[in-house]
Residue frames as qw, qx, qy, qz and C-alpha x, y, z in Angstrom:
[[0.688, -0.338, 0.347, 0.540, -39.82, 165.23, -90.32],
 [0.328, 0.855, -0.107, -0.388, -38.38, 167.83, -92.74],
 [0.821, 0.543, -0.171, 0.049, -36.22, 167.18, -95.81],
 [0.159, 0.725, -0.594, 0.311, -32.95, 167.96, -94.01],
 [0.588, -0.372, 0.622, -0.359, -33.76, 165.53, -91.21],
 [0.936, 0.239, 0.203, -0.160, -34.72, 162.84, -93.72],
 [0.615, 0.683, -0.367, 0.146, -31.46, 163.37, -95.62],
 [0.092, -0.624, 0.684, -0.366, -29.37, 163.12, -92.45],
 [0.776, -0.154, 0.503, -0.348, -31.36, 160.09, -91.29],
 [0.892, 0.428, -0.087, -0.121, -30.81, 158.40, -94.65],
 [0.473, 0.639, -0.559, 0.234, -27.02, 158.55, -94.49],
 [0.332, -0.443, 0.709, -0.436, -26.88, 157.40, -90.87],
 [0.873, 0.086, 0.332, -0.347, -29.32, 154.61, -91.82],
 [0.776, 0.557, -0.293, -0.046, -27.25, 153.68, -94.88],
 [0.286, 0.596, -0.684, 0.310, -23.97, 153.40, -92.99],
 [0.542, -0.294, 0.637, -0.462, -25.70, 151.27, -90.36],
 [0.875, 0.218, 0.342, -0.264, -26.67, 148.70, -93.02],
 [0.418, 0.698, -0.533, -0.232, -23.58, 148.40, -95.22],
 [0.997, -0.028, 0.068, 0.034, -22.36, 144.94, -96.15],
 [0.606, -0.412, 0.434, 0.524, -18.78, 143.87, -96.66],
 [0.217, 0.624, -0.375, -0.650, -17.32, 145.29, -99.87],
 [0.884, 0.364, 0.264, -0.127, -18.46, 143.45, -102.96],
 [0.732, -0.027, 0.400, 0.550, -15.95, 142.30, -105.55],
 [0.364, 0.730, 0.305, 0.491, -16.92, 145.23, -107.78],
 [0.257, -0.960, 0.001, -0.114, -16.40, 147.78, -104.98],
 [0.730, -0.504, 0.286, 0.362, -13.04, 146.31, -104.04],
 [0.641, 0.235, 0.402, 0.610, -11.78, 146.53, -107.61],
 [0.138, 0.870, 0.253, 0.400, -13.23, 150.04, -108.07],
 [0.485, -0.863, 0.083, 0.115, -11.45, 151.15, -104.90],
 [0.736, -0.239, 0.358, 0.522, -8.16, 149.79, -106.21],
 [0.480, 0.495, 0.400, 0.604, -8.56, 151.57, -109.53],
 [0.113, -0.958, -0.183, -0.189, -9.55, 154.83, -107.82],
 [0.582, -0.726, 0.206, 0.304, -6.41, 154.85, -105.69],
 [0.699, 0.056, 0.425, 0.572, -4.36, 154.11, -108.80],
 [0.283, 0.851, 0.297, 0.329, -5.58, 157.44, -110.23],
 [0.353, -0.920, 0.047, 0.162, -3.59, 159.42, -107.63],
 [0.594, 0.699, -0.296, 0.267, -0.33, 160.72, -109.17],
 [0.806, -0.121, -0.353, 0.461, 2.99, 159.98, -107.49],
 [0.292, 0.320, -0.202, 0.879, 3.76, 163.65, -106.76],
 [0.494, -0.635, -0.174, -0.568, 1.01, 163.86, -104.10],
 [0.327, 0.139, -0.758, 0.547, 1.79, 163.82, -100.39],
 [0.228, 0.155, 0.571, -0.773, -1.52, 165.03, -98.94],
 [0.204, -0.260, -0.809, -0.486, -5.00, 163.66, -99.65],
 [0.388, 0.089, 0.434, -0.808, -8.49, 164.79, -98.70],
 [0.095, -0.237, -0.920, -0.299, -11.31, 162.29, -99.24],
 [0.358, 0.017, 0.192, -0.914, -14.58, 164.26, -99.23],
 [0.837, 0.014, -0.072, -0.543, -17.68, 162.19, -98.63],
 [0.159, 0.456, -0.874, 0.059, -15.39, 159.45, -97.36],
 [0.828, -0.209, -0.344, -0.390, -18.22, 157.41, -95.82],
 [0.881, -0.465, 0.078, -0.032, -16.92, 154.50, -93.77],
 [0.232, -0.784, 0.540, 0.201, -13.37, 155.03, -94.99],
 [0.922, 0.170, 0.342, 0.067, -13.29, 152.22, -97.53],
 [0.638, 0.652, -0.063, 0.404, -10.90, 154.31, -99.63],
 [0.154, -0.882, 0.290, -0.338, -9.47, 156.57, -96.91],
 [0.775, -0.499, 0.385, -0.049, -8.30, 153.64, -94.79],
 [0.905, 0.263, 0.181, 0.281, -6.57, 152.04, -97.76],
 [0.356, 0.850, -0.142, 0.361, -4.56, 155.22, -98.30],
 [0.520, -0.787, 0.313, -0.109, -2.89, 154.79, -94.91],
 [0.893, -0.133, 0.342, 0.261, -0.77, 151.98, -96.30],
 [0.604, 0.633, 0.094, 0.475, 0.72, 154.40, -98.84],
 [0.559, -0.193, -0.194, 0.783, 3.46, 156.90, -98.08],
 [0.004, 0.764, 0.274, 0.584, 1.31, 160.01, -97.75],
 [0.228, 0.152, -0.483, 0.832, 2.23, 162.63, -95.15],
 [0.313, 0.137, 0.413, -0.844, -1.40, 163.60, -94.61],
 [0.219, -0.268, -0.837, -0.423, -4.67, 161.69, -95.18],
 [0.248, 0.125, 0.458, -0.845, -7.97, 163.24, -94.09],
 [0.073, -0.383, -0.862, -0.325, -11.51, 161.92, -94.45],
 [0.227, 0.091, 0.241, -0.939, -14.56, 164.20, -94.31],
 [0.216, -0.348, -0.841, -0.354, -18.19, 163.12, -94.14],
 [0.370, -0.385, 0.029, -0.845, -21.53, 164.40, -92.86],
 [0.847, -0.318, -0.328, -0.273, -22.42, 161.12, -91.13],
 [0.303, -0.664, 0.598, -0.332, -20.99, 160.60, -87.65],
 [0.911, -0.089, 0.368, -0.165, -21.91, 156.91, -87.87],
 [0.831, 0.526, -0.093, 0.157, -19.84, 156.49, -91.04],
 [0.190, 0.800, -0.448, 0.350, -16.84, 158.25, -89.50],
 [0.745, -0.510, 0.379, -0.204, -16.72, 155.71, -86.69],
 [0.950, 0.099, 0.249, 0.163, -15.05, 153.33, -89.15],
 [0.493, 0.806, -0.171, 0.279, -12.49, 155.82, -90.50],
 [0.834, -0.347, -0.106, 0.416, -8.96, 155.16, -89.18],
 [0.461, 0.323, 0.029, 0.826, -7.32, 158.26, -90.64],
 [0.012, -0.230, -0.293, 0.928, -7.78, 161.82, -89.41],
 [0.004, 0.525, 0.785, 0.328, -11.50, 162.49, -89.78],
 [0.067, 0.116, 0.170, -0.976, -13.73, 165.55, -89.80],
 [0.200, 0.599, 0.766, -0.120, -17.51, 165.82, -89.54],
 [0.048, 0.516, -0.085, -0.851, -18.52, 168.33, -92.18],
 [0.635, 0.624, 0.422, -0.174, -20.19, 169.10, -95.49],
 [0.648, 0.158, 0.409, 0.623, -18.61, 169.24, -98.93],
 [0.206, 0.796, 0.312, 0.476, -20.12, 172.66, -99.66],
 [0.267, -0.916, 0.162, -0.252, -18.39, 174.19, -96.60],
 [0.874, 0.081, -0.318, 0.358, -14.94, 172.63, -96.42],
 [0.452, -0.890, 0.021, 0.055, -13.09, 173.83, -93.28],
 [0.768, -0.156, 0.232, 0.577, -9.69, 174.19, -94.98],
 [0.013, -0.730, 0.195, 0.655, -7.63, 177.05, -96.49],
 [0.679, 0.661, -0.158, -0.278, -7.19, 177.36, -100.26],
 [0.662, 0.521, -0.535, 0.056, -5.02, 174.68, -101.89],
 [0.567, -0.593, 0.484, -0.304, -4.66, 172.69, -98.66],
 [0.803, -0.109, 0.586, 0.009, -4.28, 169.23, -100.26],
 [0.112, -0.360, 0.714, 0.590, -2.26, 167.98, -103.21],
 [0.274, -0.134, -0.793, -0.527, -5.26, 165.91, -104.32],
 [0.504, 0.017, 0.437, -0.745, -8.92, 165.92, -103.35],
 [0.061, -0.113, -0.963, -0.235, -10.86, 162.69, -103.83],
 [0.521, 0.134, 0.232, -0.811, -14.60, 162.87, -104.42],
 [0.142, 0.076, -0.952, -0.262, -15.92, 159.34, -104.92],
 [0.240, -0.450, -0.840, -0.183, -19.58, 158.45, -105.40],
 [0.141, -0.466, -0.474, 0.734, -20.69, 161.80, -103.98],
 [0.077, 0.172, -0.218, -0.958, -21.56, 164.32, -106.70],
 [0.299, -0.252, -0.753, -0.529, -24.57, 162.32, -107.90],
 [0.340, -0.504, -0.750, 0.259, -26.14, 162.62, -104.42],
 [0.195, -0.231, -0.249, 0.920, -25.94, 166.39, -103.95],
 [0.205, 0.767, 0.563, -0.230, -29.13, 168.53, -103.91],
 [0.457, 0.700, 0.277, 0.474, -29.41, 171.26, -106.52],
 [0.157, -0.966, 0.040, -0.201, -28.67, 174.04, -104.02],
 [0.680, -0.616, 0.348, 0.190, -25.56, 172.26, -102.69],
 [0.869, 0.258, 0.283, 0.314, -24.01, 170.92, -105.91],
 [0.459, 0.784, -0.040, 0.416, -22.48, 174.15, -107.39],
 [0.317, -0.856, 0.330, -0.242, -21.03, 175.22, -104.03],
 [0.881, -0.297, 0.356, 0.096, -19.55, 171.76, -103.53],
 [0.788, 0.462, 0.136, 0.384, -17.80, 171.86, -106.92],
 [0.142, 0.885, -0.168, 0.410, -16.35, 175.29, -106.05],
 [0.587, -0.712, 0.349, -0.164, -15.16, 174.11, -102.63],
 [0.934, -0.030, 0.272, 0.228, -13.46, 171.00, -103.99],
 [0.609, 0.643, 0.038, 0.463, -11.69, 173.15, -106.57],
 [0.144, -0.915, 0.180, -0.332, -10.70, 175.70, -103.93],
 [0.648, -0.638, 0.411, -0.072, -8.92, 173.31, -101.53],
 [0.929, 0.145, 0.236, 0.244, -7.21, 171.18, -104.21],
 [0.245, -0.768, 0.344, 0.482, -3.63, 172.25, -104.91],
 [0.090, -0.390, 0.763, 0.508, -2.64, 169.95, -107.78],
 [0.236, -0.057, -0.872, -0.424, -5.31, 167.39, -108.63],
 [0.635, -0.006, 0.350, -0.689, -8.93, 166.37, -108.22],
 [0.157, 0.063, -0.956, -0.241, -10.00, 162.74, -108.63],
 [0.600, 0.045, 0.295, -0.742, -13.69, 161.85, -108.87],
 [0.014, -0.074, -0.967, -0.244, -15.76, 158.76, -109.55],
 [0.524, 0.202, 0.219, -0.798, -19.41, 158.79, -110.60],
 [0.658, 0.288, 0.694, -0.044, -21.86, 156.31, -112.17],
 [0.156, -0.184, 0.588, 0.772, -21.44, 156.30, -115.94],
 [0.339, -0.031, -0.465, -0.817, -24.43, 157.74, -117.81],
 [0.082, 0.180, 0.915, -0.352, -26.86, 156.30, -115.27],
 [0.339, -0.387, -0.540, -0.666, -30.52, 156.00, -116.29],
 [0.133, -0.218, 0.597, -0.761, -31.87, 157.16, -112.95],
 [0.688, -0.050, 0.123, -0.713, -35.53, 156.19, -113.24],
 [0.748, 0.165, -0.616, -0.183, -34.67, 152.65, -114.30],
 [0.411, 0.098, -0.778, 0.466, -33.38, 152.01, -110.78],
 [0.396, -0.357, 0.184, -0.826, -36.32, 153.63, -108.92],
 [0.235, -0.209, -0.932, 0.179, -38.03, 151.62, -106.17],
 [0.403, -0.535, -0.290, -0.683, -41.47, 152.15, -104.69],
 [0.142, -0.247, 0.687, -0.669, -42.07, 152.55, -100.98],
 [0.328, -0.289, -0.881, -0.182, -44.49, 149.78, -99.88],
 [0.166, -0.447, -0.638, 0.605, -45.78, 152.04, -97.12],
 [0.159, 0.661, 0.216, -0.700, -46.70, 155.30, -98.89],
 [0.683, 0.585, 0.426, 0.096, -46.21, 154.50, -102.60],
 [0.055, 0.918, -0.250, -0.302, -43.48, 157.09, -103.20],
 [0.899, 0.316, 0.077, 0.292, -41.09, 156.21, -106.05],
 [0.127, -0.939, 0.313, 0.067, -37.47, 157.23, -105.63],
 [0.626, 0.514, -0.558, 0.180, -33.87, 156.30, -106.36],
 [0.848, -0.442, -0.287, 0.061, -32.83, 153.89, -103.58],
 [0.695, -0.205, -0.129, 0.676, -29.41, 155.49, -103.15],
 [0.046, -0.887, -0.213, 0.406, -30.61, 159.09, -103.57],
 [0.442, -0.021, 0.438, 0.783, -28.90, 159.72, -106.89],
 [0.203, 0.769, 0.339, -0.503, -30.15, 163.06, -108.22],
 [0.381, 0.797, -0.264, -0.387, -28.15, 163.54, -111.43],
 [0.925, 0.144, 0.284, 0.205, -26.42, 161.56, -114.14],
 [0.110, -0.795, 0.417, 0.426, -22.95, 162.15, -115.60],
 [0.893, 0.366, 0.188, 0.185, -21.22, 161.24, -118.84],
 [0.683, -0.042, 0.131, 0.718, -17.87, 162.03, -120.44],
 [0.201, 0.610, 0.269, 0.717, -19.14, 165.25, -121.98],
 [0.397, -0.847, -0.195, -0.294, -20.65, 166.68, -118.80],
 [0.764, -0.556, -0.001, 0.326, -17.46, 165.96, -116.87],
 [0.677, 0.399, 0.072, 0.614, -15.05, 167.58, -119.34],
 [0.144, 0.517, -0.102, 0.838, -15.43, 171.16, -118.06],
 [0.568, -0.619, -0.541, 0.025, -16.64, 170.42, -114.55],
 [0.517, -0.662, -0.132, 0.527, -13.96, 172.61, -112.92],
 [0.286, 0.958, 0.016, -0.015, -12.81, 176.06, -114.01],
 [0.093, -0.852, 0.514, 0.034, -9.18, 175.90, -112.86],
 [0.543, -0.278, 0.789, 0.075, -8.63, 172.21, -113.63],
 [0.560, 0.429, -0.487, -0.515, -8.30, 170.33, -116.89],
 [0.961, -0.053, 0.188, -0.197, -9.28, 166.70, -117.39],
 [0.072, -0.653, 0.738, 0.152, -6.09, 164.65, -117.40],
 [0.099, 0.094, -0.983, -0.126, -7.40, 161.06, -117.43],
 [0.697, -0.012, 0.188, -0.691, -10.80, 159.42, -117.74],
 [0.113, 0.145, -0.978, -0.098, -11.42, 155.70, -117.40],
 [0.746, -0.164, -0.155, -0.626, -14.59, 153.66, -117.60],
 [0.056, -0.221, 0.942, -0.247, -14.87, 150.84, -115.12],
 [0.780, -0.044, -0.140, -0.608, -17.49, 148.19, -115.69],
 [0.593, -0.317, 0.721, -0.169, -17.54, 144.88, -113.82],
 [0.033, 0.156, -0.913, -0.376, -17.05, 141.73, -115.87],
 [0.655, 0.046, -0.045, -0.753, -20.42, 140.79, -117.34],
 [0.431, 0.136, -0.883, -0.127, -19.70, 137.04, -117.26],
 [0.059, -0.129, -0.858, 0.493, -21.32, 136.71, -113.85],
 [0.361, 0.105, 0.122, -0.919, -24.47, 138.69, -114.67],
 [0.611, -0.039, -0.594, -0.522, -26.44, 135.95, -116.48],
 [0.483, -0.162, -0.824, 0.248, -26.11, 133.72, -113.41],
 [0.034, -0.172, -0.502, 0.847, -27.03, 136.49, -110.97],
 [0.437, 0.042, -0.201, -0.876, -29.98, 137.52, -113.10],
 [0.612, -0.117, -0.733, -0.273, -31.24, 133.91, -113.14],
 [0.339, -0.170, -0.761, 0.526, -30.84, 133.64, -109.36],
 [0.163, 0.132, 0.268, -0.940, -32.83, 136.84, -108.80],
 [0.548, -0.009, -0.424, -0.721, -35.62, 135.72, -111.15],
 [0.579, -0.153, -0.801, -0.007, -35.89, 132.34, -109.44],
 [0.217, -0.167, -0.639, 0.719, -35.82, 133.92, -105.99],
 [0.316, 0.085, 0.063, -0.943, -38.57, 136.36, -106.95],
 [0.591, -0.073, -0.624, -0.506, -40.67, 133.55, -108.46],
 [0.605, -0.269, -0.731, 0.162, -40.49, 131.59, -105.21],
 [0.330, -0.855, -0.130, -0.377, -40.97, 134.82, -103.22],
 [0.769, -0.252, -0.248, 0.533, -37.55, 134.60, -101.56],
 [0.259, -0.237, -0.044, 0.935, -37.15, 138.31, -102.23],
 [0.305, 0.688, 0.383, -0.536, -39.62, 141.10, -102.91],
 [0.596, 0.535, 0.462, 0.382, -40.40, 141.65, -106.59],
 [0.085, 0.988, 0.054, 0.117, -39.87, 145.34, -105.97],
 [0.756, 0.187, -0.241, 0.579, -36.38, 144.65, -104.64],
 [0.230, -0.923, 0.021, -0.310, -36.63, 147.27, -101.86],
 [0.602, 0.343, -0.542, 0.476, -33.04, 147.41, -100.55],
 [0.619, -0.541, -0.472, 0.318, -32.26, 147.22, -96.85],
 [0.411, -0.265, -0.105, 0.866, -30.31, 150.49, -97.04],
 [0.000, -0.467, -0.429, -0.774, -33.11, 152.47, -98.74],
 [0.072, -0.444, -0.577, 0.682, -35.06, 155.09, -96.79],
 [0.194, 0.710, 0.596, 0.320, -38.21, 156.63, -98.25],
 [0.239, 0.104, -0.076, 0.963, -37.73, 160.43, -98.64],
 [0.349, -0.462, -0.329, -0.746, -41.47, 161.02, -98.18],
 [0.737, -0.547, -0.161, -0.362, -42.45, 159.01, -95.09],
 [0.184, -0.680, 0.656, -0.270, -39.13, 157.73, -93.73],
 [0.963, -0.065, 0.158, -0.209, -39.99, 154.04, -94.22],
 [0.187, 0.577, -0.789, -0.096, -37.19, 151.50, -94.37],
 [0.782, -0.008, -0.584, -0.220, -37.29, 147.73, -94.56],
 [0.501, -0.022, -0.708, 0.496, -35.80, 147.59, -91.07],
 [0.213, -0.277, 0.230, -0.908, -38.22, 150.09, -89.54],
 [0.303, 0.131, 0.791, -0.515, -41.10, 149.24, -87.24],
 [0.600, 0.415, 0.059, -0.682, -43.50, 149.89, -90.11],
 [0.401, 0.355, -0.769, -0.348, -42.06, 147.01, -92.16],
 [0.899, -0.151, -0.066, -0.405, -43.85, 143.71, -92.10],
 [0.635, -0.451, 0.627, 0.001, -42.36, 140.62, -90.51],
 [0.864, 0.348, 0.359, 0.059, -42.77, 138.85, -93.83],
 [0.482, 0.849, -0.171, 0.132, -40.59, 141.30, -95.75],
 [0.268, -0.757, 0.586, -0.106, -37.82, 140.82, -93.20],
 [0.801, -0.114, 0.588, 0.001, -37.98, 137.06, -93.64],
 [0.761, 0.633, 0.128, 0.058, -37.73, 137.44, -97.42],
 [0.228, 0.880, -0.394, 0.139, -34.49, 139.36, -97.15],
 [0.460, -0.584, 0.658, -0.119, -32.88, 137.07, -94.60],
 [0.865, 0.123, 0.487, -0.019, -33.69, 133.96, -96.64],
 [0.693, 0.701, 0.076, 0.149, -32.18, 135.50, -99.76],
 [0.113, -0.941, 0.316, 0.039, -29.12, 137.18, -98.25],
 [0.702, -0.363, 0.561, 0.245, -26.91, 134.09, -98.52],
 [0.707, 0.472, 0.425, 0.311, -27.14, 134.37, -102.33],
 [0.350, 0.515, 0.099, 0.776, -26.60, 138.07, -102.92],
 [0.179, -0.260, -0.448, 0.836, -26.34, 140.94, -100.39],
 [0.177, 0.741, 0.627, -0.164, -29.71, 142.77, -100.23],
 [0.012, -0.789, 0.046, 0.613, -28.13, 146.09, -101.18],
 [0.106, -0.359, 0.681, 0.629, -27.03, 144.65, -104.53],
 [0.435, 0.389, 0.812, -0.021, -30.32, 143.10, -105.66],
 [0.358, 0.845, 0.261, -0.299, -31.59, 146.25, -107.39],
 [0.017, -0.779, 0.443, 0.443, -28.21, 146.89, -109.00],
 [0.511, -0.048, 0.805, 0.296, -28.16, 143.64, -110.97],
 [0.511, 0.761, 0.199, -0.347, -28.74, 145.08, -114.40],
 [0.750, 0.107, 0.422, 0.498, -26.96, 144.00, -117.59],
 [0.341, 0.807, 0.247, 0.414, -27.52, 147.49, -119.03],
 [0.453, -0.844, 0.010, 0.287, -25.44, 149.12, -116.29],
 [0.566, 0.753, -0.154, 0.297, -22.63, 151.24, -117.72],
 [0.756, -0.138, -0.318, 0.555, -20.49, 151.04, -114.60],
 [0.323, -0.862, -0.119, 0.373, -18.53, 154.04, -113.37],
 [0.510, 0.745, -0.088, 0.420, -16.31, 156.82, -114.68],
 [0.675, -0.555, -0.055, 0.483, -13.01, 157.49, -112.89],
 [0.394, 0.829, 0.096, 0.385, -11.60, 160.92, -113.70],
 [0.597, -0.424, -0.094, 0.674, -8.42, 162.79, -112.80],
 [0.229, 0.934, 0.147, 0.232, -8.16, 166.57, -113.22],
 [0.655, -0.113, -0.107, 0.739, -4.97, 168.64, -113.07],
 [0.077, -0.868, -0.211, 0.443, -4.78, 172.29, -112.01],
 [0.573, 0.426, 0.298, 0.634, -3.98, 174.65, -114.89],
 [0.002, -0.771, -0.055, -0.635, -4.76, 177.98, -113.20],
 [0.324, 0.092, -0.627, 0.702, -3.44, 179.39, -109.92]]
């Protein structure tokens, strides 16, 4: 299996294992939508995934809402107009949408795709671009190890980290208008951390915390694949009533949350 096939398999695998939105995702979605200025009537959500943001936009008074993603499985859940495609080859004329949303996508893009994607987003946005990315993420701190081949990797395929400085001049024709840091309330973290420690001590969850939605980029192993042991599956199911498996690795008091950024066009 080549790298392209593994990448495509990962996203189809991910969207087949998503849980209901967590409280942090629900609030982040609300704040992301709040970024969109009132003078917008058309919205493109690139990398829309299962439409968790796109579908919410349908309740607003927009004349046009379009979701684009490379995963056909994810698009099955999108209720707005949807297009199967890639962010580095957007099938739209210049300045087609008042605002282009790009949420939790840029950190995933391979080095050969990333610059073209930034250019394409800028090309099709007429007035604004709104993006969200993890805030100053320490990538290696979140790495997991494949129990099958030993490969260490970021469980959600994050390839780069962003901060306020790196985002300031991200686009040539757009200027940063607003930047907000969103970090979930830390009051709940001590309890969650204690639960995870106790669960790992009693072997209710793997000490490595291999998430159900992770897919090894080297051998293609996942915790739901045939190669996984029956024991590992039991560990996850016994623990899932406490915290969704996809969130176990993310419980980290040092997390800096996310950056939500709005850019406004300054050049034609």
